[in-house]
MARDREN-768777 format. One record per residue (C-alpha): residue in three letters; residue number from 1; x, y, z. Coordinates in steps of 0.5 Angstrom, whole numbers, plus 500, padded with zeros to 3 digits. Example, Ala and Ser with C-alpha at 12.3 -4.5 7.8 and 13.67 -1.06 7.14 Angstrom:
<'ALA', 1, <525, 491, 516>>
<'SER', 2, <527, 498, 514>>
***
This chain:
<'MET', 1, <807, 569, 218>>
<'SER', 2, <805, 565, 224>>
<'GLN', 3, <799, 566, 229>>
<'ASN', 4, <804, 568, 234>>
<'THR', 5, <808, 573, 231>>
<'LYS', 6, <804, 579, 232>>
<'GLU', 7, <805, 577, 240>>
<'LEU', 8, <813, 579, 239>>
<'LYS', 9, <815, 584, 243>>
<'LEU', 10, <820, 588, 238>>
<'ALA', 11, <826, 593, 239>>
<'VAL', 12, <826, 598, 233>>
<'LEU', 13, <833, 601, 232>>
<'ILE', 14, <833, 606, 227>>
<'ASP', 15, <840, 608, 224>>
<'ALA', 16, <838, 615, 221>>
<'ASP', 17, <845, 616, 217>>
<'ASN', 18, <843, 610, 213>>
<'VAL', 19, <835, 610, 211>>
<'PRO', 20, <831, 616, 209>>
<'TYR', 21, <826, 619, 213>>
<'SER', 22, <820, 620, 208>>
<'ASN', 23, <816, 614, 210>>
<'VAL', 24, <817, 613, 217>>
<'LYS', 25, <809, 611, 217>>
<'GLY', 26, <810, 606, 212>>
<'MET', 27, <816, 603, 216>>
<'MET', 28, <812, 603, 223>>
<'GLU', 29, <806, 600, 220>>
<'GLU', 30, <810, 594, 217>>
<'ILE', 31, <813, 593, 223>>
<'ALA', 32, <807, 592, 227>>
<'LYS', 33, <805, 586, 222>>
<'TYR', 34, <811, 582, 226>>
<'GLY', 35, <810, 584, 233>>
<'THR', 36, <809, 590, 238>>
<'PRO', 37, <814, 595, 238>>
<'THR', 38, <816, 596, 245>>
<'THR', 39, <822, 600, 244>>
<'LYS', 40, <823, 605, 239>>
<'ARG', 41, <830, 609, 238>>
<'ILE', 42, <833, 613, 233>>
<'TYR', 43, <841, 614, 233>>
<'ALA', 44, <844, 620, 229>>
<'ASP', 45, <848, 626, 231>>
<'TRP', 46, <842, 631, 232>>
<'THR', 47, <847, 637, 231>>
<'LYS', 48, <848, 636, 224>>
<'PRO', 49, <843, 640, 219>>
<'ASN', 50, <842, 633, 215>>
<'ALA', 51, <838, 630, 221>>
<'GLY', 52, <833, 635, 221>>
<'GLY', 53, <828, 632, 217>>
<'TRP', 54, <827, 626, 222>>
<'LYS', 55, <825, 631, 228>>
<'SER', 56, <818, 632, 225>>
<'VAL', 57, <816, 625, 225>>
<'LEU', 58, <819, 623, 232>>
<'LEU', 59, <814, 625, 236>>
<'GLU', 60, <808, 623, 232>>
<'HIS', 61, <811, 616, 232>>
<'ALA', 62, <814, 616, 239>>
<'ILE', 63, <821, 614, 237>>
<'THR', 64, <826, 616, 242>>
<'PRO', 65, <832, 620, 239>>
<'ILE', 66, <839, 618, 241>>
<'GLN', 67, <845, 623, 241>>
<'GLN', 68, <851, 620, 238>>
<'TYR', 69, <856, 625, 236>>
<'SER', 70, <861, 624, 230>>
<'TYR', 71, <868, 624, 233>>
<'THR', 72, <871, 622, 226>>
<'VAL', 73, <870, 625, 219>>
<'GLY', 74, <867, 619, 215>>
<'LYS', 75, <865, 614, 220>>
<'ASN', 76, <858, 613, 222>>
<'SER', 77, <857, 615, 229>>
<'SER', 78, <851, 611, 230>>
<'ASP', 79, <853, 604, 229>>
<'SER', 80, <857, 603, 236>>
<'ALA', 81, <851, 606, 240>>
<'MET', 82, <846, 602, 236>>
<'ILE', 83, <850, 595, 237>>
<'ILE', 84, <851, 597, 245>>
<'ASP', 85, <844, 598, 246>>
<'ALA', 86, <842, 592, 242>>
<'MET', 87, <846, 588, 246>>
<'ASP', 88, <843, 591, 253>>
<'LEU', 89, <836, 590, 250>>
<'LEU', 90, <838, 583, 249>>
<'TYR', 91, <840, 581, 256>>
<'SER', 92, <835, 585, 259>>
<'ASP', 93, <830, 579, 257>>
<'LYS', 94, <825, 585, 255>>
<'VAL', 95, <824, 583, 248>>
<'ASP', 96, <823, 577, 243>>
<'GLY', 97, <826, 580, 237>>
<'PHE', 98, <829, 586, 234>>
<'CYS', 99, <828, 591, 228>>
<'ILE', 100, <834, 594, 225>>
<'VAL', 101, <833, 600, 220>>
<'SER', 102, <839, 601, 216>>
<'SER', 103, <842, 600, 209>>
<'ASP', 104, <849, 599, 212>>
<'SER', 105, <853, 592, 212>>
<'ASP', 106, <856, 594, 219>>
<'PHE', 107, <850, 591, 222>>
<'THR', 108, <851, 584, 219>>
<'ARG', 109, <855, 581, 225>>
<'LEU', 110, <850, 584, 230>>
<'ALA', 111, <844, 581, 226>>
<'ILE', 112, <847, 574, 226>>
<'ARG', 113, <849, 575, 234>>
<'LEU', 114, <842, 576, 236>>
<'ARG', 115, <839, 570, 232>>
<'GLU', 116, <844, 566, 235>>
<'SER', 117, <841, 568, 242>>
<'GLY', 118, <834, 566, 239>>
<'MET', 119, <832, 573, 237>>
<'LYS', 120, <827, 574, 231>>
<'VAL', 121, <831, 579, 227>>
<'ILE', 122, <827, 584, 221>>
<'GLY', 123, <831, 588, 217>>
<'ILE', 124, <829, 594, 213>>
<'GLY', 125, <833, 598, 208>>
<'GLU', 126, <834, 601, 201>>
<'GLN', 127, <835, 596, 195>>
<'LYS', 128, <843, 598, 196>>
<'THR', 129, <843, 594, 202>>
<'PRO', 130, <849, 589, 202>>
<'ASN', 131, <847, 582, 201>>
<'SER', 132, <851, 580, 207>>
<'PHE', 133, <846, 584, 212>>
<'ILE', 134, <840, 582, 208>>
<'VAL', 135, <841, 574, 209>>
<'ALA', 136, <843, 575, 216>>
<'CYS', 137, <836, 577, 218>>
<'ASP', 138, <830, 573, 218>>
<'ARG', 139, <826, 577, 214>>
<'PHE', 140, <828, 584, 210>>
<'ILE', 141, <824, 589, 207>>
<'TYR', 142, <826, 594, 202>>
<'ILE', 143, <824, 601, 203>>
<'GLU', 144, <822, 602, 196>>
<'VAL', 145, <817, 596, 196>>
<'LEU', 146, <814, 600, 202>>
<'ASP', 147, <814, 607, 198>>
<'GLY', 148, <810, 603, 192>>
<'ALA', 149, <805, 600, 197>>
<'ILE', 150, <804, 607, 200>>
<'LYS', 151, <803, 610, 193>>
<'LYS', 152, <798, 605, 191>>
<'LYS', 153, <794, 606, 196>>
<'ALA', 154, <794, 613, 195>>
<'LYS', 155, <792, 612, 188>>
<'LYS', 156, <786, 608, 189>>
<'PRO', 157, <780, 610, 185>>
<'THR', 158, <774, 614, 188>>
<'LEU', 159, <767, 616, 186>>
<'ASP', 160, <769, 623, 185>>
<'SER', 161, <773, 622, 180>>
<'LYS', 162, <771, 618, 173>>
<'LYS', 163, <778, 619, 170>>
<'GLN', 164, <780, 615, 176>>
<'VAL', 165, <775, 610, 176>>
<'GLU', 166, <776, 608, 169>>
<'LYS', 167, <784, 607, 170>>
<'PRO', 168, <786, 601, 173>>
<'VAL', 169, <790, 601, 179>>
<'GLU', 170, <794, 595, 178>>
<'LYS', 171, <797, 593, 171>>
<'PRO', 172, <794, 586, 169>>
<'ILE', 173, <797, 580, 172>>
<'GLU', 174, <800, 577, 166>>
<'LYS', 175, <804, 583, 165>>
<'LEU', 176, <807, 583, 172>>
<'ALA', 177, <808, 576, 171>>
<'ASN', 178, <813, 577, 166>>
<'LYS', 179, <817, 581, 171>>
<'ILE', 180, <818, 575, 176>>
<'GLU', 181, <826, 574, 174>>
<'ILE', 182, <828, 566, 173>>
<'GLN', 183, <832, 566, 179>>
<'THR', 184, <825, 567, 183>>
<'ILE', 185, <821, 562, 179>>
<'GLU', 186, <827, 557, 180>>
<'LEU', 187, <826, 559, 188>>
<'ILE', 188, <819, 558, 188>>
<'GLU', 189, <819, 551, 184>>
<'THR', 190, <825, 548, 188>>
<'THR', 191, <821, 550, 195>>
<'ILE', 192, <815, 547, 192>>
<'GLU', 193, <819, 540, 190>>
<'ASP', 194, <822, 540, 197>>
<'ILE', 195, <816, 540, 202>>
<'CYS', 196, <810, 537, 197>>
<'ASP', 197, <807, 531, 199>>
<'ASP', 198, <807, 524, 194>>
<'ASP', 199, <802, 528, 190>>
<'GLY', 200, <806, 534, 189>>
<'TRP', 201, <801, 539, 193>>
<'ALA', 202, <805, 543, 198>>
<'PHE', 203, <801, 548, 203>>
<'LEU', 204, <802, 555, 201>>
<'GLY', 205, <803, 558, 208>>
<'ASP', 206, <809, 553, 208>>
<'VAL', 207, <811, 555, 201>>
<'GLY', 208, <812, 562, 203>>
<'ASN', 209, <815, 561, 210>>
<'LEU', 210, <821, 557, 207>>
<'ILE', 211, <822, 562, 201>>
<'VAL', 212, <823, 567, 206>>
<'LYS', 213, <828, 563, 210>>
<'ARG', 214, <832, 562, 204>>
<'LYS', 215, <831, 569, 201>>
<'PRO', 216, <829, 574, 207>>
<'GLU', 217, <828, 580, 202>>
<'PHE', 218, <823, 576, 198>>
<'ASP', 219, <816, 580, 197>>
<'PRO', 220, <811, 579, 193>>
<'ARG', 221, <810, 587, 193>>
<'SER', 222, <816, 587, 189>>
<'TYR', 223, <813, 584, 183>>
<'GLY', 224, <806, 588, 184>>
<'PHE', 225, <802, 583, 188>>
<'THR', 226, <800, 585, 195>>
<'LYS', 227, <800, 577, 197>>
<'LEU', 228, <803, 571, 195>>
<'THR', 229, <797, 567, 193>>
<'PRO', 230, <795, 572, 187>>
<'MET', 231, <803, 572, 185>>
<'LEU', 232, <803, 564, 184>>
<'LYS', 233, <796, 564, 181>>
<'SER', 234, <799, 569, 175>>
<'LEU', 235, <804, 563, 174>>
<'THR', 236, <799, 559, 171>>
<'ASP', 237, <804, 556, 166>>
<'ILE', 238, <808, 552, 171>>
<'LEU', 239, <803, 552, 177>>
<'GLU', 240, <797, 549, 179>>
<'ILE', 241, <793, 552, 185>>
<'ASP', 242, <788, 548, 189>>
<'GLU', 243, <783, 552, 194>>
<'ARG', 244, <780, 547, 199>>
<'GLU', 245, <775, 548, 204>>
<'SER', 246, <777, 548, 212>>
<'ASP', 247, <774, 547, 218>>
<'LYS', 248, <772, 554, 219>>
<'LYS', 249, <767, 557, 215>>
<'GLY', 250, <769, 562, 210>>
<'ILE', 251, <776, 560, 210>>
<'LYS', 252, <780, 556, 205>>
<'HIS', 253, <787, 553, 205>>
<'VAL', 254, <791, 554, 199>>
<'TYR', 255, <795, 549, 196>>
<'VAL', 256, <800, 549, 190>>
<'ARG', 257, <804, 544, 185>>
<'LEU', 258, <808, 544, 179>>
<'ARG', 259, <805, 542, 173>>
<'PHE', 260, <810, 538, 170>>
<'SER', 261, <812, 535, 177>>
***
């Protein structure tokens, strides 16, 4: 993530029919990492009983509910309203990017159109989200990953519980590393090879940015790591890590290269 990312003005559009309401707080905290949500709207037929779960969290997060009646059985009435509003916001020149919260592939063309207009597009949805929508976004975050992060925070050990102190919060790195599938390891290797210098070293920040461009849903938290650095440090069989001092005191630049390059 670049230094200017947090300055982005984001429009957050939520499809209430295709995402759960259980972790709105986690979603909004994640979105804040990428910019300032200046517009927050959620779309649903609020006359339906199954939309009731959302109502209790809308005021807490200042999300504006948009009523969209279901005129046809079996059709998601929120899609057209979200797409129309997105295009209105695009031409208003009031936002720099969009966060589309949905697991519906119907928003694939919208994400592509927004990116064609120079907008940053972040998607948030469940792991059942079709790949077509995922790859249409600049960045895609799985709700299940956010749920895991929230639960991990809740289980942090405290001095009030000896049992909790003795029990590690995270699994050993070597066990987590075994869960990194071969496709992801190959993606990491290819990315390092493509941007490394003559000695094989690649700046970790550049590696992370290129990986996300090639695989928008890539997230170290999916493998039990909070950041990319500890994830790559766990792959000691194939990678070397070099932490170099920077001009700023206390800040190190991390470089990585393949062991057999």
